[in-house]
FIVO-804238 format. One record per residue: residue number from 1; residue in one letter; x negated, y, z negated of N, C-alpha, C in turn. Coordinates in steps of 0.2 Angstrom, whole numbers. Layout:
+-----+-----+--------+---------+-------+---------+----------+-------+--------+---------+-------+
:   n : res : n_east : n_north :  n_up : ca_east : ca_north : ca_up : c_east : c_north :  c_up :
+-----+-----+--------+---------+-------+---------+----------+-------+--------+---------+-------+
: NUM :   A :      X :       Y :     Z :       X :        Y :     Z :      X :       Y :     Z :
...
+-----+-----+--------+---------+-------+---------+----------+-------+--------+---------+-------+
end
This chain:
+-----+-----+--------+---------+-------+---------+----------+-------+--------+---------+-------+
:   n : res : n_east : n_north :  n_up : ca_east : ca_north : ca_up : c_east : c_north :  c_up :
+-----+-----+--------+---------+-------+---------+----------+-------+--------+---------+-------+
:   1 :   M :     43 :      31 :   -58 :      43 :       29 :   -51 :     50 :      28 :   -49 :
:   2 :   S :     51 :      31 :   -43 :      58 :       31 :   -39 :     59 :      23 :   -37 :
:   3 :   H :     66 :      22 :   -37 :      68 :       16 :   -35 :     65 :      14 :   -28 :
:   4 :   K :     65 :      19 :   -23 :      62 :       17 :   -17 :     55 :      15 :   -17 :
:   5 :   H :     51 :      18 :   -21 :      44 :       16 :   -22 :     43 :       9 :   -25 :
:   6 :   L :     47 :       8 :   -30 :      47 :        2 :   -34 :     49 :      -4 :   -29 :
:   7 :   S :     54 :      -3 :   -25 :      56 :       -8 :   -20 :     51 :      -9 :   -15 :
:   8 :   L :     47 :      -4 :   -13 :      42 :       -5 :    -8 :     36 :      -9 :   -11 :
:   9 :   L :     35 :      -7 :   -18 :      29 :      -11 :   -21 :     31 :     -18 :   -22 :
:  10 :   T :     38 :     -20 :   -23 :      40 :      -27 :   -24 :     39 :     -30 :   -17 :
:  11 :   A :     41 :     -27 :   -12 :      40 :      -30 :    -5 :     33 :     -31 :    -3 :
:  12 :   I :     29 :     -27 :    -5 :      21 :      -28 :    -4 :     19 :     -34 :    -8 :
:  13 :   F :     22 :     -36 :   -14 :      19 :      -41 :   -18 :     23 :     -48 :   -17 :
:  14 :   Q :     29 :     -48 :   -13 :      33 :      -54 :   -12 :     29 :     -59 :    -7 :
:  15 :   D :     31 :     -65 :    -8 :      29 :      -70 :    -3 :     35 :     -73 :     0 :
:  16 :   P :     35 :     -75 :     6 :      30 :      -73 :    11 :     30 :     -66 :    12 :
:  17 :   V :     24 :     -64 :    15 :      23 :      -57 :    16 :     28 :     -54 :    21 :
:  18 :   S :     30 :     -48 :    19 :      35 :      -44 :    24 :     32 :     -42 :    30 :
:  19 :   G :     35 :     -42 :    35 :      33 :      -40 :    42 :     36 :     -33 :    44 :
:  20 :   N :     40 :     -30 :    39 :      44 :      -24 :    40 :     42 :     -18 :    36 :
:  21 :   I :     36 :     -17 :    34 :      33 :      -12 :    30 :     30 :      -6 :    34 :
:  22 :   H :     33 :       0 :    34 :      30 :        5 :    38 :     25 :       9 :    35 :
:  23 :   W :     20 :      11 :    39 :      14 :       15 :    37 :     16 :      21 :    33 :
:  24 :   R :     21 :      25 :    35 :      23 :       31 :    31 :     25 :      30 :    24 :
:  25 :   E :     28 :      24 :    23 :      31 :       22 :    17 :     25 :      20 :    12 :
:  26 :   I :     20 :      17 :    15 :      14 :       15 :    11 :     10 :      21 :     9 :
:  27 :   E :      9 :      25 :    14 :       6 :       32 :    13 :      9 :      36 :     7 :
:  28 :   S :     16 :      36 :     7 :      19 :       39 :     2 :     19 :      36 :    -5 :
:  29 :   L :     19 :      29 :    -5 :      18 :       26 :   -11 :     11 :      27 :   -14 :
:  30 :   L :      6 :      27 :   -10 :      -1 :       28 :   -12 :     -2 :      35 :   -15 :
:  31 :   N :      1 :      40 :   -11 :       1 :       47 :   -14 :      4 :      47 :   -21 :
:  32 :   H :     10 :      44 :   -21 :      14 :       44 :   -28 :     10 :      41 :   -33 :
:  33 :   L :      6 :      36 :   -32 :       2 :       33 :   -37 :     -5 :      37 :   -39 :
:  34 :   G :     -6 :      42 :   -35 :     -12 :       46 :   -36 :    -18 :      44 :   -32 :
:  35 :   A :    -17 :      40 :   -27 :     -23 :       38 :   -23 :    -25 :      44 :   -18 :
:  36 :   T :    -31 :      44 :   -17 :     -34 :       48 :   -11 :    -34 :      44 :    -5 :
:  37 :   V :    -31 :      47 :     0 :     -31 :       44 :     7 :    -34 :      48 :    12 :
:  38 :   E :    -40 :      47 :    14 :     -44 :       51 :    19 :    -45 :      47 :    25 :
:  39 :   P :    -44 :      50 :    31 :     -46 :       47 :    37 :    -53 :      46 :    38 :
:  40 :   V :    -55 :      40 :    41 :     -62 :       39 :    41 :    -64 :      39 :    48 :
:  41 :   H :    -62 :      35 :    52 :     -63 :       34 :    59 :    -58 :      31 :    63 :
:  42 :   G :    -55 :      34 :    68 :     -50 :       30 :    72 :    -43 :      29 :    68 :
:  43 :   A :    -41 :      23 :    67 :     -35 :       22 :    63 :    -37 :      19 :    56 :
:  44 :   R :    -43 :      20 :    54 :     -45 :       18 :    47 :    -44 :      24 :    42 :
:  45 :   F :    -42 :      22 :    36 :     -41 :       27 :    31 :    -45 :      24 :    25 :
:  46 :   H :    -49 :      28 :    21 :     -52 :       27 :    15 :    -47 :      28 :     9 :
:  47 :   V :    -46 :      23 :     5 :     -41 :       24 :     0 :    -45 :      23 :    -7 :
:  48 :   T :    -44 :      28 :   -12 :     -47 :       27 :   -18 :    -41 :      28 :   -23 :
:  49 :   L :    -41 :      23 :   -28 :     -36 :       22 :   -33 :    -39 :      19 :   -39 :
:  50 :   N :    -38 :      23 :   -45 :     -41 :       20 :   -51 :    -48 :      18 :   -50 :
:  51 :   K :    -52 :      22 :   -47 :     -59 :       20 :   -46 :    -61 :      14 :   -41 :
:  52 :   F :    -56 :      11 :   -38 :     -57 :        6 :   -33 :    -56 :       9 :   -26 :
:  53 :   E :    -60 :       6 :   -22 :     -59 :        9 :   -15 :    -58 :       3 :   -10 :
:  54 :   C :    -55 :       5 :    -4 :     -53 :        0 :     1 :    -52 :       4 :     7 :
:  55 :   I :    -53 :       1 :    13 :     -51 :        4 :    20 :    -45 :       1 :    22 :
:  56 :   V :    -40 :       5 :    24 :     -33 :        3 :    26 :    -33 :       5 :    33 :
:  57 :   H :    -30 :       0 :    37 :     -29 :        2 :    45 :    -22 :       4 :    46 :
:  58 :   H :    -22 :      10 :    50 :     -15 :       12 :    52 :    -13 :       8 :    58 :
:  59 :   P :     -7 :       6 :    59 :      -5 :        2 :    65 :     -6 :       6 :    71 :
:  60 :   H :     -8 :       3 :    76 :     -10 :        6 :    83 :     -3 :       8 :    87 :
:  61 :   H :      0 :       3 :    89 :       6 :        4 :    93 :     13 :       3 :    90 :
:  62 :   S :     13 :       4 :    84 :      19 :        3 :    80 :     18 :       7 :    73 :
:  63 :   S :     24 :       8 :    70 :      23 :       11 :    64 :     24 :       6 :    58 :
:  64 :   V :     25 :      -1 :    60 :      25 :       -6 :    56 :     18 :      -9 :    55 :
:  65 :   C :     16 :     -10 :    48 :      10 :      -13 :    47 :     10 :     -21 :    48 :
:  66 :   A :      4 :     -23 :    50 :       3 :      -31 :    51 :      3 :     -34 :    44 :
:  67 :   K :      5 :     -40 :    44 :       5 :      -44 :    38 :     -1 :     -45 :    35 :
:  68 :   Q :     -7 :     -45 :    39 :     -13 :      -46 :    36 :    -15 :     -39 :    32 :
:  69 :   D :    -13 :     -34 :    35 :     -15 :      -27 :    32 :    -11 :     -27 :    25 :
:  70 :   V :     -5 :     -29 :    25 :      -1 :      -29 :    19 :     -4 :     -33 :    14 :
:  71 :   K :     -7 :     -39 :    16 :     -10 :      -44 :    11 :    -16 :     -40 :     8 :
:  72 :   Q :    -20 :     -37 :    12 :     -26 :      -33 :    10 :    -24 :     -27 :     5 :
:  73 :   L :    -18 :     -24 :     7 :     -16 :      -19 :     2 :    -14 :     -22 :    -4 :
:  74 :   R :    -10 :     -27 :    -4 :      -8 :      -31 :   -10 :    -14 :     -32 :   -15 :
:  75 :   E :    -19 :     -35 :   -12 :     -26 :      -37 :   -16 :    -29 :     -31 :   -19 :
:  76 :   F :    -29 :     -25 :   -15 :     -32 :      -19 :   -17 :    -28 :     -16 :   -23 :
:  77 :   L :    -21 :     -16 :   -22 :     -17 :      -13 :   -28 :    -18 :     -18 :   -34 :
:  78 :   A :    -18 :     -24 :   -33 :     -19 :      -28 :   -39 :    -26 :     -27 :   -43 :
:  79 :   R :    -31 :     -26 :   -39 :     -38 :      -24 :   -42 :    -37 :     -18 :   -45 :
:  80 :   A :    -33 :     -13 :   -43 :     -33 :       -6 :   -46 :    -28 :      -6 :   -51 :
:  81 :   G :    -25 :     -12 :   -53 :     -20 :      -12 :   -59 :    -13 :     -10 :   -57 :
:  82 :   V :    -11 :     -10 :   -51 :      -4 :       -9 :   -49 :     -1 :     -15 :   -47 :
:  83 :   S :      5 :     -16 :   -50 :       9 :      -22 :   -48 :     17 :     -20 :   -50 :
:  84 :   P :     21 :     -23 :   -47 :      28 :      -22 :   -49 :     30 :     -22 :   -56 :
:  85 :   S :     27 :     -27 :   -59 :      29 :      -29 :   -66 :     26 :     -23 :   -71 :
:  86 :   S :     21 :     -19 :   -69 :      18 :      -14 :   -73 :     23 :      -8 :   -73 :
:  87 :   Y :     28 :      -7 :   -68 :      32 :       -2 :   -67 :     39 :      -3 :   -68 :
:  88 :   E :     41 :     -10 :   -68 :      48 :      -12 :   -69 :     50 :     -10 :   -76 :
:  89 :   A :     46 :     -11 :   -81 :      48 :      -10 :   -88 :     49 :      -2 :   -90 :
:  90 :   Q :     47 :       2 :   -85 :      47 :        9 :   -87 :     54 :      12 :   -85 :
+-----+-----+--------+---------+-------+---------+----------+-------+--------+---------+-------+
end
């Protein structure tokens, strides 16, 4: 995993939740992890990673994701077995 993706993964899992995470970075990370990201309806995307599924919302008026969306993404990644600690050792 590149340093950029690891830094983003760390930012997603940090507390308090970062309010400066861009959608394009999240999409790049998900693709790097092997997730399928498919548009569903409007600003919603269906994400599948390690047989876990979730709906992620693309920001409407900005490229920066809302803190609530980052929290939801964090929970999804944790369920799918992805965390910063799982990649820091590599």
